[in-house]
Every structure is written in structure tokens, then in C-alpha cells.
LUMTOR-769536 format. One record per residue: residue number from 1; residue in one letter; x, y, z of N, C-alpha, C in turn. Coordinates in steps of 0.1 Angstrom, whole numbers, plus 5000, padded with zeros to 4 digits. Example, Ala and Ser with C-alpha at 12.3 -4.5 7.8 and 13.67 -1.06 7.14 Angstrom:
# LUMTOR-769536
R  resi  resn   n.u   n.v   n.w  ca.u  ca.v  ca.w   c.u   c.v   c.w
R     1     A  5132  4943  5078  5123  4955  5078  5132  4967  5078
R     2     S  5128  4978  5071  5137  4989  5071  5129  5000  5079
END
This chain:
# LUMTOR-769536
R  resi  resn   n.u   n.v   n.w  ca.u  ca.v  ca.w   c.u   c.v   c.w
R     1     X  0496  6782  3800  0496  6785  3786  0507  6796  3783
R     2     X  0515  6794  3772  0526  6804  3770  0521  6818  3768
R     3     X  0529  6828  3773  0525  6841  3771  0525  6845  3757
R     4     X  0515  6853  3752  0513  6856  3738  0518  6870  3736
R     5     X  0523  6873  3724  0527  6886  3720  0523  6887  3705
R     6     X  0527  6899  3699  0523  6901  3685  0529  6891  3675
R     7     X  0539  6884  3680  0545  6874  3671  0540  6860  3673
R     8     X  0530  6858  3682  0525  6845  3684  0519  6839  3672
R     9     X  0522  6827  3669  0517  6820  3657  0503  6815  3661
R    10     X  0495  6814  3651  0481  6809  3652  0479  6796  3645
R    11     X  0472  6787  3652  0468  6774  3647  0453  6773  3646
R    12     X  0448  6771  3634  0433  6769  3632  0431  6754  3633
R    13     X  0424  6749  3643  0420  6735  3645  0406  6733  3641
R    14     X  0404  6726  3630  0390  6724  3625  0385  6711  3629
R    15     X  0373  6710  3635  0367  6698  3640  0355  6695  3632
R    16     X  0354  6683  3626  0342  6680  3618  0335  6668  3624
R    17     X  0329  6670  3635  0321  6659  3641  0309  6665  3648
R    18     X  0297  6659  3648  0285  6665  3654  0284  6662  3669
R    19     X  0293  6654  3675  0292  6651  3689  0305  6657  3696
R    20     X  0303  6665  3706  0314  6670  3714  0321  6660  3723
R    21     X  0314  6648  3725  0320  6638  3733  0325  6626  3724
R    22     X  0327  6629  3712  0332  6619  3702  0347  6618  3704
R    23     X  0352  6607  3698  0367  6605  3698  0374  6615  3689
R    24     X  0367  6619  3679  0372  6630  3670  0374  6643  3678
R    25     X  0364  6647  3685  0365  6659  3693  0375  6658  3703
R    26     X  0376  6647  3710  0387  6644  3720  0400  6645  3714
R    27     X  0402  6640  3702  0415  6640  3695  0419  6655  3691
R    28     X  0409  6662  3687  0411  6676  3683  0415  6684  3696
R    29     X  0408  6682  3707  0412  6689  3719  0426  6686  3723
R    30     X  0430  6674  3722  0444  6670  3726  0454  6677  3717
R    31     X  0451  6677  3704  0460  6683  3694  0461  6698  3697
R    32     X  0449  6704  3700  0449  6719  3704  0458  6722  3716
R    33     X  0457  6713  3726  0465  6715  3738  0480  6714  3735
R    34     X  0483  6704  3726  0498  6703  3723  0503  6715  3715
R    35     X  0494  6720  3706  0498  6732  3698  0500  6744  3708
R    36     X  0491  6745  3717  0492  6756  3727  0505  6755  3735
R    37     X  0509  6742  3739  0521  6740  3746  0533  6744  3738
R    38     X  0532  6742  3724  0543  6746  3715  0543  6761  3712
R    39     X  0534  6768  3718  0535  6783  3717  0525  6789  3707
R    40     X  0515  6781  3702  0505  6786  3693  0493  6792  3700
R    41     X  0487  6802  3694  0474  6806  3698  0464  6797  3690
R    42     X  0455  6790  3697  0446  6781  3690  0433  6787  3687
R    43     X  0429  6787  3675  0415  6791  3671  0408  6778  3668
R    44     X  0399  6774  3677  0392  6761  3676  0379  6763  3668
R    45     X  0379  6757  3656  0367  6759  3647  0359  6746  3647
R    46     X  0349  6745  3655  0340  6733  3656  0329  6736  3646
R    47     X  0329  6730  3634  0320  6733  3623  0305  6731  3627
R    48     X  0303  6720  3634  0289  6717  3638  0284  6727  3649
R    49     X  0293  6729  3659  0289  6737  3671  0287  6752  3666
R    50     X  0294  6756  3656  0292  6770  3651  0281  6771  3641
R    51     X  0275  6759  3637  0264  6760  3628  0268  6762  3613
R    52     X  0280  6758  3610  0284  6761  3596  0275  6753  3586
R    53     X  0270  6759  3575  0262  6753  3565  0271  6749  3554
R    54     X  0273  6735  3552  0282  6731  3541  0276  6732  3527
R    55     X  0263  6735  3526  0257  6736  3512  0262  6748  3504
R    56     X  0265  6745  3492  0269  6756  3483  0257  6765  3480
R    57     X  0259  6778  3479  0248  6788  3476  0252  6796  3464
R    58     X  0242  6803  3459  0245  6812  3447  0255  6822  3451
R    59     X  0254  6827  3464  0263  6838  3468  0278  6833  3469
R    60     X  0280  6820  3471  0293  6815  3472  0298  6807  3460
R    61     X  0289  6806  3450  0293  6799  3438  0304  6807  3430
R    62     X  0315  6801  3426  0326  6808  3419  0321  6814  3406
R    63     X  0325  6826  3404  0323  6833  3391  0336  6833  3384
R    64     X  0338  6825  3374  0351  6823  3367  0355  6836  3360
R    65     X  0346  6845  3357  0351  6857  3351  0353  6868  3361
R    66     X  0352  6865  3374  0353  6875  3384  0360  6869  3396
R    67     X  0373  6869  3397  0380  6863  3408  0379  6871  3421
R    68     X  0374  6884  3419  0373  6892  3431  0358  6893  3436
R    69     X  0350  6884  3432  0336  6883  3436  0336  6884  3451
R    70     X  0326  6892  3456  0323  6892  3471  0314  6881  3475
R    71     X  0320  6871  3482  0312  6860  3487  0304  6864  3499
R    72     X  0297  6854  3505  0288  6857  3516  0296  6861  3528
R    73     X  0289  6868  3538  0296  6873  3550  0301  6861  3558
R    74     X  0294  6850  3558  0298  6838  3566  0311  6833  3560
R    75     X  0311  6832  3547  0323  6826  3540  0335  6836  3542
R    76     X  0333  6849  3542  0344  6858  3544  0349  6857  3558
R    77     X  0341  6855  3568  0345  6854  3581  0354  6841  3583
R    78     X  0351  6831  3576  0359  6818  3577  0372  6821  3569
R    79     X  0371  6828  3558  0384  6831  3550  0393  6839  3559
R    80     X  0388  6848  3567  0397  6856  3575  0404  6847  3586
R    81     X  0397  6838  3591  0403  6829  3601  0413  6820  3595
R    82     X  0411  6816  3583  0421  6808  3575  0433  6816  3572
R    83     X  0431  6829  3568  0442  6838  3565  0451  6841  3578
R    84     X  0444  6842  3589  0451  6845  3601  0459  6834  3607
R    85     X  0456  6822  3602  0463  6810  3608  0477  6808  3601
R    86     X  0486  6804  3609  0499  6800  3603  0499  6785  3599
R    87     X  0492  6777  3607  0490  6763  3604  0475  6759  3606
R    88     X  0471  6749  3599  0458  6744  3600  0458  6729  3604
R    89     X  0450  6725  3613  0449  6711  3617  0434  6707  3615
R    90     X  0431  6698  3606  0417  6693  3604  0416  6680  3610
R    91     X  0406  6678  3619  0404  6665  3625  0390  6660  3622
R    92     X  0389  6648  3617  0376  6644  3611  0375  6628  3611
R    93     X  0363  6623  3611  0361  6608  3609  0361  6606  3594
R    94     X  0366  6594  3590  0365  6590  3576  0352  6583  3574
R    95     X  0344  6589  3565  0331  6583  3562  0331  6578  3548
R    96     X  0328  6565  3546  0328  6559  3533  0340  6563  3524
R    97     X  0352  6562  3531  0365  6565  3525  0366  6579  3520
R    98     X  0359  6588  3528  0360  6602  3524  0358  6611  3536
R    99     X  0359  6624  3534  0357  6633  3545  0343  6636  3547
R   100     X  0338  6640  3559  0324  6642  3562  0319  6654  3553
R   101     X  0306  6654  3550  0300  6664  3542  0303  6678  3547
R   102     X  0303  6680  3560  0305  6694  3566  0319  6699  3563
R   103     X  0329  6690  3563  0343  6694  3560  0344  6697  3545
R   104     X  0338  6688  3537  0339  6690  3523  0332  6703  3519
R   105     X  0321  6706  3525  0314  6719  3523  0322  6731  3527
R   106     X  0329  6730  3538  0337  6741  3543  0348  6744  3533
R   107     X  0354  6733  3527  0364  6735  3517  0358  6741  3505
R   108     X  0347  6736  3500  0340  6741  3488  0337  6756  3489
R   109     X  0331  6760  3501  0327  6774  3502  0338  6783  3506
R   110     X  0347  6779  3514  0358  6788  3520  0371  6788  3511
R   111     X  0375  6776  3507  0387  6775  3499  0383  6778  3484
R   112     X  0378  6790  3482  0371  6794  3470  0380  6801  3459
R   113     X  0374  6801  3447  0381  6807  3436  0384  6822  3439
R   114     X  0396  6826  3436  0400  6840  3438  0406  6842  3452
R   115     X  0403  6833  3461  0408  6833  3475  0419  6823  3477
R   116     X  0415  6810  3476  0425  6799  3478  0432  6795  3466
R   117     X  0426  6798  3454  0433  6795  3442  0428  6805  3431
R   118     X  0434  6805  3420  0430  6814  3409  0438  6827  3408
R   119     X  0449  6827  3416  0458  6839  3416  0472  6835  3414
R   120     X  0480  6844  3407  0494  6840  3405  0502  6839  3418
R   121     X  0498  6846  3428  0504  6845  3441  0494  6840  3451
R   122     X  0494  6827  3454  0484  6821  3463  0483  6828  3477
R   123     X  0472  6832  3482  0470  6838  3495  0473  6829  3506
R   124     X  0473  6816  3504  0475  6807  3515  0490  6802  3514
R   125     X  0498  6808  3506  0512  6804  3504  0519  6805  3518
R   126     X  0527  6795  3521  0535  6795  3533  0528  6789  3545
R   127     X  0516  6786  3544  0508  6779  3555  0511  6764  3554
R   128     X  0509  6758  3565  0510  6743  3566  0498  6737  3572
R   129     X  0495  6724  3568  0483  6718  3572  0485  6703  3576
R   130     X  0478  6699  3586  0478  6685  3591  0464  6680  3590
R   131     X  0462  6669  3582  0449  6662  3581  0450  6650  3590
R   132     X  0441  6650  3600  0440  6638  3609  0426  6632  3607
R   133     X  0427  6620  3600  0414  6613  3598  0413  6601  3607
R   134     X  0402  6599  3613  0399  6588  3622  0391  6577  3615
R   135     X  0397  6565  3615  0391  6554  3607  0387  6543  3617
R   136     X  0375  6538  3615  0371  6527  3624  0377  6513  3620
R   137     X  0383  6512  3608  0389  6500  3604  0402  6498  3611
R   138     X  0406  6486  3612  0419  6482  3618  0431  6486  3608
R   139     X  0443  6487  3613  0454  6491  3605  0457  6481  3594
R   140     X  0454  6468  3596  0457  6458  3586  0445  6455  3577
R   141     X  0434  6462  3578  0423  6461  3570  0426  6466  3556
R   142     X  0424  6459  3545  0427  6464  3532  0420  6477  3528
R   143     X  0408  6479  3535  0401  6491  3531  0408  6504  3535
R   144     X  0418  6503  3544  0425  6515  3548  0434  6520  3537
R   145     X  0437  6512  3527  0445  6517  3516  0437  6527  3508
R   146     X  0424  6524  3506  0416  6534  3499  0415  6547  3507
R   147     X  0414  6546  3521  0414  6558  3529  0427  6566  3528
R   148     X  0438  6559  3527  0450  6567  3525  0451  6574  3512
R   149     X  0445  6568  3502  0444  6574  3488  0436  6587  3489
R   150     X  0425  6587  3497  0417  6599  3499  0425  6610  3506
R   151     X  0432  6606  3516  0440  6616  3523  0451  6622  3514
R   152     X  0456  6613  3506  0466  6618  3496  0460  6629  3487
R   153     X  0448  6626  3483  0441  6636  3474  0439  6650  3481
R   154     X  0438  6649  3495  0436  6662  3502  0449  6670  3501
R   155     X  0460  6664  3501  0473  6671  3499  0475  6676  3485
R   156     X  0473  6666  3476  0476  6670  3462  0466  6678  3455
R   157     X  0453  6675  3458  0442  6682  3451  0437  6694  3458
R   158     X  0441  6696  3470  0436  6708  3478  0448  6716  3483
R   159     X  0455  6711  3492  0466  6718  3499  0477  6723  3489
R   160     X  0482  6714  3482  0493  6718  3472  0487  6727  3461
R   161     X  0475  6724  3456  0469  6731  3446  0467  6746  3450
R   162     X  0464  6748  3463  0461  6761  3468  0474  6768  3473
R   163     X  0485  6762  3471  0498  6769  3474  0503  6767  3488
R   164     X  0497  6759  3496  0503  6757  3510  0517  6751  3508
R   165     X  0525  6754  3517  0539  6750  3516  0541  6735  3521
R   166     X  0533  6730  3529  0535  6717  3534  0521  6711  3539
R   167     X  0519  6698  3535  0507  6691  3539  0511  6677  3545
R   168     X  0507  6675  3557  0510  6662  3564  0497  6654  3565
R   169     X  0498  6641  3563  0486  6632  3564  0488  6623  3576
R   170     X  0477  6621  3583  0476  6612  3594  0464  6604  3594
R   171     X  0465  6591  3592  0453  6582  3593  0454  6574  3606
R   172     X  0444  6577  3615  0443  6571  3628  0433  6559  3627
R   173     X  0439  6547  3625  0430  6535  3624  0426  6530  3638
R   174     X  0418  6520  3639  0413  6514  3651  0405  6524  3660
R   175     X  0398  6533  3653  0389  6543  3660  0375  6538  3658
R   176     X  0369  6532  3668  0355  6528  3667  0346  6540  3669
R   177     X  0339  6545  3659  0331  6557  3661  0319  6555  3670
R   178     X  0316  6543  3674  0304  6541  3683  0308  6542  3697
R   179     X  0321  6543  3700  0326  6544  3714  0329  6558  3717
R   180     X  0325  6563  3729  0328  6576  3733  0339  6576  3744
R   181     X  0346  6587  3745  0356  6588  3755  0349  6592  3768
R   182     X  0357  6591  3779  0351  6595  3792  0345  6583  3799
R   183     X  0332  6585  3804  0325  6575  3812  0323  6562  3805
R   184     X  0322  6563  3791  0319  6551  3783  0331  6542  3782
R   185     X  0343  6547  3785  0355  6539  3784  0357  6532  3798
R   186     X  0357  6518  3797  0359  6511  3810  0367  6498  3807
R   187     X  0374  6494  3817  0382  6481  3815  0396  6484  3811
R   188     X  0405  6476  3816  0419  6478  3814  0423  6477  3799
R   189     X  0417  6467  3792  0420  6465  3778  0416  6477  3769
R   190     X  0404  6482  3772  0399  6494  3765  0407  6506  3768
R   191     X  0411  6508  3781  0419  6519  3785  0432  6519  3777
R   192     X  0438  6507  3776  0451  6505  3769  0449  6508  3754
R   193     X  0438  6504  3749  0435  6507  3734  0435  6522  3732
R   194     X  0428  6529  3740  0426  6544  3738  0439  6551  3741
R   195     X  0447  6546  3751  0460  6552  3754  0469  6551  3742
R   196     X  0469  6539  3735  0477  6537  3723  0472  6546  3712
R   197     X  0459  6547  3711  0453  6556  3701  0458  6571  3703
R   198     X  0456  6575  3715  0461  6589  3719  0475  6591  3715
R   199     X  0484  6581  3718  0498  6582  3716  0501  6583  3701
R   200     X  0493  6575  3693  0495  6576  3678  0491  6590  3673
R   201     X  0480  6595  3678  0476  6609  3674  0487  6619  3678
R   202     X  0492  6618  3690  0502  6627  3694  0514  6627  3686
R   203     X  0518  6615  3681  0530  6613  3673  0528  6621  3660
R   204     X  0516  6620  3654  0514  6628  3642  0515  6643  3644
R   205     X  0510  6648  3655  0511  6662  3659  0526  6666  3661
R   206     X  0533  6657  3669  0547  6660  3671  0555  6660  3659
R   207     X  0552  6651  3649  0560  6651  3637  0557  6663  3629
R   208     X  0544  6668  3629  0540  6680  3622  0548  6692  3628
R   209     X  0549  6693  3641  0556  6704  3647  0571  6703  3644
R   210     X  0576  6691  3644  0591  6689  3641  0594  6693  3626
R   211     X  0584  6691  3617  0587  6694  3603  0587  6709  3601
R   212     X  0581  6716  3610  0581  6731  3609  0596  6736  3610
R   213     X  0604  6730  3619  0618  6735  3620  0626  6731  3608
R   214     X  0622  6720  3601  0629  6716  3589  0626  6725  3577
R   215     X  0613  6728  3576  0609  6736  3564  0610  6751  3566
R   216     X  0612  6756  3578  0613  6770  3581  0625  6776  3574
END
């Protein structure tokens, strides 16, 4: 792992899957390893493992007349992790052409009024994000067009709205959510399938890293 100093950049890798042996978690770990190899300090945020509650509460409900409202301690802790990150990588399965409830709830509670939006100078300005969505559908399935539209809304309706400087979208098709990595993967054909999947995911991360030098 690269030696860290006061100038080491931080990558917040957000995982939205309830199983640590899922393909989603596997993809997140590989992305984190690549970011570390590129010199980032990785803050791995496993929403399920950390027990994040995606449900909105009165404490975290926006007060439109008070953009400096003090939200819950849990939300402020997540806000600090988001502020400390130079880049964010969100890895999640696509459910019903949308993000999982736990990821949506994290955005609802943490990317909140007065913090992520609602100020003339966005606090998240200059940050970059990569959305990696895993889809069980094949690449040529017409349903993936709807999935791409959802991912586009993540950039336009969330990242850009909150002032992030760059948002990259990655739809990883051919991910069968019923299959686990590791011992459950057997046979040359399946090994080749997952090798190709891993390569596709790595290409998205590599492109995201390369875009940093272009936008810097």
C-alpha cells in the first residue's frame, strides 16, 4: 500500500448490499484495492454492516427555513466522511431499475439541505463520484435502457445538483445476483464470465481515475 502523508487523497467507497459475499461487495473490494494502488486512502462504508438506518426521521427532516439545522449525530458522522473524501465510489445492485432503499436513504439523510445543497457555495464542490450499478440483465436486454436512465438521474439530479465537479456512470450488466463469488463459482465457462465482469468493472474505475488527470 502506498505510503500516506498529509496530502493523501481519500476515496469513500460506499457499498449497498446486505451480503459480504455478494458480487456487489466483491466489486467494491476490487475497486477499493485499485484506488489504494492509485494512492488513495480508502474509507470503506458498508451501509448494511455499519447498521445505517435509511429511514427518514424528524431529526433529519429538512427545515426549509433553517439551512443550518443540526441533524442527528449519525447523519453528521456520515456528512464528515463525505466531506473528508476527495472522490466517492458508490457500488450497488440495481433493484427494479433503481438504487437499493439503503443507498437512497443514505442520500436522503446525508446529502441533506444546508449541507449538500441549499448554499451559494456547495460544500461538495470539487468532489468526483463514480456510480457502479450491477444489473442482472444482459447487455442487450431492452430493460437496461431504463437502468441507464436511472443512473443518468443520479448524475443530473444528485451529483451535479449538489455541486460535484464530475459524475461518472457505470452499468455492469450480466451480474446474476443469485450467484456468489468464491466457492460458488465453478467451471471454466463461469470463471470466464466473472473474469470478464471483473475486467469491465476495472475499466470503469480506470476510466474514472484517468478522468481525474483531465479535469484537474
